[in-house]
C-alpha positions in Angstrom: 19.0 36.4 -25.6 17.9 35.6 -22.2 20.5 34.7 -19.6 20.6 31.0 -18.3 20.3 30.9 -14.5 21.6 27.8 -12.4 18.7 25.7 -10.9 18.7 25.2 -7.3 19.3 21.4 -6.2 16.0 19.8 -5.0 16.4 19.1 -1.2 15.3 15.5 -0.5 16.0 15.7 3.3 13.4 14.1 5.4 11.3 16.7 7.3 8.6 16.0 9.9 6.0 17.2 7.6 7.3 15.0 4.8 7.4 12.0 7.0 3.9 12.7 8.1 2.7 13.0 4.5 4.5 9.6 3.6 2.9 7.8 6.4 -0.6 9.1 5.5 0.1 8.0 1.8 1.3 4.6 3.0 -1.8 4.2 5.2 -4.1 5.1 2.3 -2.3 2.6 0.2 -3.0 -0.2 2.8 -6.4 0.9 3.4 -7.4 0.8 -0.3 -5.2 -2.1 -1.3 -6.3 -4.5 1.4 -9.6 -5.2 0.0 -8.0 -6.1 -3.3 -5.6 -8.3 -1.7 -8.5 -9.9 0.2 -10.7 -10.5 -2.6 -7.7 -12.1 -4.5 -7.0 -14.3 -1.7 -10.7 -15.3 -1.3 -10.7 -16.5 -4.8 -8.3 -19.3 -3.9 -10.1 -20.4 -0.6 -12.4 -23.2 -0.1 -15.9 -22.5 1.4 -14.9 -23.6 4.9 -11.8 -21.2 4.8 -13.9 -18.4 3.8 -16.3 -19.0 6.7 -13.6 -19.8 9.3 -13.4 -17.7 12.4 -10.7 -16.4 13.0 -10.3 -15.5 9.1 -7.7 -17.5 7.1 -5.7 -14.8 5.3 -3.6 -17.1 3.2 -5.4 -20.4 2.1 -3.6 -23.6 3.1 -4.2 -25.2 -0.5 -4.7 -23.0 -3.6 -7.7 -24.2 -5.7 
């Protein structure tokens, strides 16, 4: 029978490399998530709000 060995605990310390990785992943989530958010918010805007400059991010009145 094979001898069981104890597993080493996983280290969840924040290292500089892991912090950079998390920042890159967060940036990619924002980069790819913002167009979905913008499309969803645009579906509730009036034509005037869609053509406004500066752009209206959250509509005043949801339609």
